[in-house]
N, C-alpha and C positions, 0 to 999 in steps of 0.2 A: 745568450743572444748577443750580449754588448761585446764579448770577446770576439764573436764571429764578425760583428759590424767593424770592430776596429781593425781585424784582418783583411777585411774587403777594402778599408779605406787605405790601408797601407798599400795593398796591391794597385788600387786605383792611382794612387800618388806615384808608384813605380812605373805604372804604363804611361802616366802623364810625363814624367822624365824622359822614358825611351821614344814617346813620339816626338821629342823635340831633338832627339839624336839624329846628325845628318846622315849617318850610316844606314839607319833604319829607314829615314825618310827617302833615301835613294832606293832601297828595295821595295819596290810597290806592294808586291804579294805579302811581305812581312809586316809593312806599315799598314794596309788593309785590315789584316788579321787582328793586329793589336789595337787598331781603331774601332772595330767593331767589340772587341773585350771591354774597352774603356767606355764605350757608349752604354753597354749593358750594365756597368755598375755604376754610371753617373747619376741615376735617380735615386736609387738607394743611399750613396753616400752623400749626396745633397740633403736628404731627410736627416741621415744620422748627424750631419753636421749641424743642422738645425735643432736637433734632439739634444745635442750636447751643450748648445748655446741656451737653451731652455733650461737644463740641469744647473749651469752655471748661475743663471739668473736667480733659480730657487735660492740657490746657496746663499748669493748676495742678500736676498731680500729676507732670508731666515737670519743671518747676520745682523742686517739692521734692527730687526725686531728685537734683538737681544740687548740693543742699547735703550737708554732712555730718550723718548721721543715725544714731540708734541702730539697731542690727540689725533688731530686732523692729518699729520703726516703719517702716524701709526696706522691710521684706517686706510691711507692711501696705498701704503706698503702692504699691507694685509690683502687688499683687494687684488694688487697686483701679483701677489703670491698665489693665490686662489686661482687667478686666470693661468698663470704658468703651470701650476699643477694640472689643471685640467688639459692645457695644451700637451704636456708631457705625457698624460694617459693617452691622448689621440694619436700623439706620434708614435709611441710604444706599439700601439695595436697596429700602426700602419706598416711600421718596419716588420712586425711579425709576419704580417701577410706578406710582405716583400721577400721575406726569407723562405717563404713556402717552396718546396721543389716546384720549379716551372715543368708544364707538359711539355715535352720535346715537339709535341705535333700543333701546338697553338698556333703558329705562324702559317701553317701550311694550307693550301687550298684546298675545299673539301668537294666529294661525290655524294650527292643525296640522292636518295632510291625513295620512292613513295609508292606504295602498292595499295589499291583499295582492298578492303576486308571484308566483313561482314556488311551486307545490306545492299548489294547488286549494283543497279546502276546509280542509286544514291550514294552509295559509297565511292564510285568512280567519279562522280561529280564533286565530291568532297576532297578526293584527291587532287582534281584539278584546282580547286580553291587553295588548297595548302601549297600546290606549285606556285600559283600567282602570289600568295602570301610572301612566301621565300623570296621570289624574284623580285618583288618591290623592296623587300628589305635589304636585300643584297644591293639593288639600284641604289637605294637611299644612301648606301655606305660607299657607292661609285666602286662596286666588286663587278667583275664581269660574269654573267649568266651564259652557259653555253648548254643546249639540249644536247644529251648525249644518246638517248633511245627512249621511244614512247610506243605505248600500246593504246591507242584513243579508242573511244566508244562513239556512237553515232549521236549520240547527245551532247558530245564537247566534253565528256569526262575521261579519266584516264584509269585504265586496269593496272597499268604501271607506267610511271615515268622517272627516268634518271636523267640528271643534270649536274653539271659542274660549276661551281662558284669559285673564281679566281680573284684573290685580293689578300693582302696582308693582315693576318689575324683571322681569317674566315673559320679556321675551325675552332678557335678559342670562343667565337660567338654562336657556332651552331651545334657544337657538340652535345649539349643537353636536351637536343630535340628528338634524338632517338627514342622510339617507343611508339605506343598505340595512341593515335588521338580519334578521339570520340566526338560525333556531331550530333545533336538532338535537333531535329527541325521536320517542318511538313514537307516532303518531299514534292518536287516540280512534276513528278509522275504520279502522285496521289492525288485523287479527285475527293477523296473522303475528308481531306482535312486533319488527318490523325498524325500527331508527331510520331516519328520513326528515329530511331537509334542506329547511326551507321558507324562505320570505323575505317581508319586508315593506318598503315604501317609507315613509318619513317625510319630510313637508316641513313645515319651520317657517318661518312668514310674519310679519313684524312688521305688525300692524293698522295700516292707513294711515287717516288723517284726509281728509276730503272736500276741504280745503284742499291737501292734499299729492298728491292724484291728482284731476286735473280730467277728468271725462268728459262728453263730448259725448252728449246724449240721442239725437242722430241717428245716432251711431255703434253704437247697440245695436238689436238684434233681440230682442224679448220675447214668449216663447211660452208659454202656460197650458195645463196637462193634468191627468188624474188621477192622483194619486199610487198607488204600488203598494209591495206588501210583498215579504216574502222569496217568491222562485218567481214572481213577476211579478203576483200576484193584486192586484186592486183594493182599495184599502183606505179609498177615498174616494168620495161619490158626487159632489162638485163638482170642478170645475177649480180647487184650489188649488194644485197644484204648478208652479212656475216655472222657465223654462229662459231665461237670458240669454245671447246671443252677443254678444260684442265683435268688430263687424266688421273693425276695422283689424288686429287681432292674431290674430283666430280663436279666441279663448279663449272657452271655453263653461262655464258654471255653471248647475248644477241645485240646487233646493233644494225639498224635499216634506215635511220631517218637520212642519211646523206644519199646522194646519187652516185658518189664514188665508193667502189668497193675498197679502195685503199684507205679512204677515209674513215668508213665504217670500221675497218680491221684497226685502225689507229685508236679509235674511241673505244672499242671493245676490250683492246690490251690494256688501255688505262683504267678501265672499270675493273676488269680482272686484278690488275697489280693492286688496285685499291682494295679489293676484297680478301687477297691473299695476306696483304699488311695487316687489314683489320682481323683477321683469323689469329694471325700471331700476337697482335695486341691483345686480342681477346683471352688468349691462351695466359699470357703474361699477368693480366688483370685477375684470372681465376687464381694464379697461384699466390698474389698478393691479397685476395679476398680473405684468407684466414688472419692475415695481420689487420687489415683494415676494411670494412664494410661500408661503404658510402651510399646513402639512399639517393643521392643526387646524381652521381657520376656512374652508375652503373651502365646506362644505355642499355639495359634489357629490352630487347625489341618486343617482349611479348608483355611487357609492363605497361598498363594504362596510365599515360602521364597527364593527358589534359583533355578536358570537355568543353565543347563550343556549344552553347545553349541558345538558339535563334529566338524562341519565344521571349526569352527573358534578355536579350542582348548580354549574355554573360559569358566569360571566358574563366574557367578555374583550372590553375595548374595543381594537381592533387600532391605532387612531392612537397612542396613549400607551402601549400594552403593558401595560395594567393588567387584571390576573385576580383576581376574587373569587369565592369558593366561598361565596356566600350568594344563590343564584339567588331563592329564596324571597321573602326580603326585599326584593331589588331588583324582582320583579315586582308587590310590595304598594306599591311607591312609594318605596323608601327608595334615593335616586339621588344623595343629596348628595355622597358619597365619589367617585363616578364624574364627576359635573359640575364639582366643586372640582378633581379631577385636570386637567380639560380646560382649565378657565380657566387654571390655574397653567401648563400646557403652552404655551398662546396667548399668555400675558403673557411667558415665558420666550424664545419665537420673536420676538416683537415688540421685546424689549430688545435681543435678539442683532442683530437687523436694524438697530435704531435705533444700535447702538453699532460695527457695522461699517462 
C-alpha cells in the first residue's frame, strides 16, 4: 500500500510541474485533462503526506524515550506517542478506503424506476411515498428531479413511476436503493384497522451517454398512441405517447407524460439506454460474482432490503441490520444515515476481500 501511495505522490508532483509548463497552459484541452487528473489525486496525496508526517513524529518520540528524561517530560512524550499511533491507525484505514477501486458510474446521474408490488392499491400508494421520499432527498442535495413516465392510480398512487435525478455523485448515493421495499401499516382503504404488508420494487440505473450505448435504429420499433390517465381515460387528443421496443432484447419502454411526442421519444430513449447499460453492467457483475460476492452491492431487485413499519415508526435496513425509529423523517427524505451506513458496509466488505 505504501509503495502505491509513493507512486501516486510522485505522479501528483509530476502533474503539478506540468501544470506550470507554459506550453501545456497554452493547450487548453491538454491543460484541462491534466488538471482533472491532478484534482483526483489531491485528496489521497494530502492524507498520505499527513500520514508520513505522523510516522516521522512517532519515530522522533520513540528516540526521545530512549534518552534519560525527567518523569514529567517522559509522561508527556509517552502521551504524545500514543496519540500519534492512534492517528496513524486512523489515517492508514482512511488511505486503504481511498485506494479501493472507484465505481466508474459513481458520478453519473440516475434513472429510478419504482413499481408497485404485492398489495394492490396500498402498494401503489407506497410507491408514491417512495417517489416523494427520493424527490425530497434529491432536492435537499440540490439535485434536479425530472419525471420520465408514470402510471398513476385514482387514489394518488403509482403502479409505476420512472424519474431521473441529475447531479454530481447521484449514483454514488442512490445505488444501494435497488431491491424490494416493504411497508407495514393500516391502509387508508381498510376500514377494519388491520395492519397490511405491501411492497414496491425500486431499480436504480446509472444514466448512460449515447457514446456508452450504441443503439441501431433498425433494432427499434416505435409506436405512437394517445396517452391515458388514471383508470385508463384518454387525457390527450393527439398521438403524443411513445412506445419503443428494442427488438434484440425485447425491452419495451413507454413514455406519455409530455404533451410533445418528440419529448416523450427523447425520454423513452434515455430510459432504454439506461436499461441496456444496466443489463451490460449486470452481466459484468455476474462474471465478477465468482471472485467476490458483496451482500450490500448486489442490487438484486428480488431482494427484500428495507421495511417501513408505521405502527412502530420504525425503518429497518435488513442488509446492515440498521433500525431507526424516525420513520416520518426518513419519508421526508432524511436518508443520509442509512445511505452512509450502506456505503461504510460496502467499503468494509471490499477491504476485507482485498486483504484476504
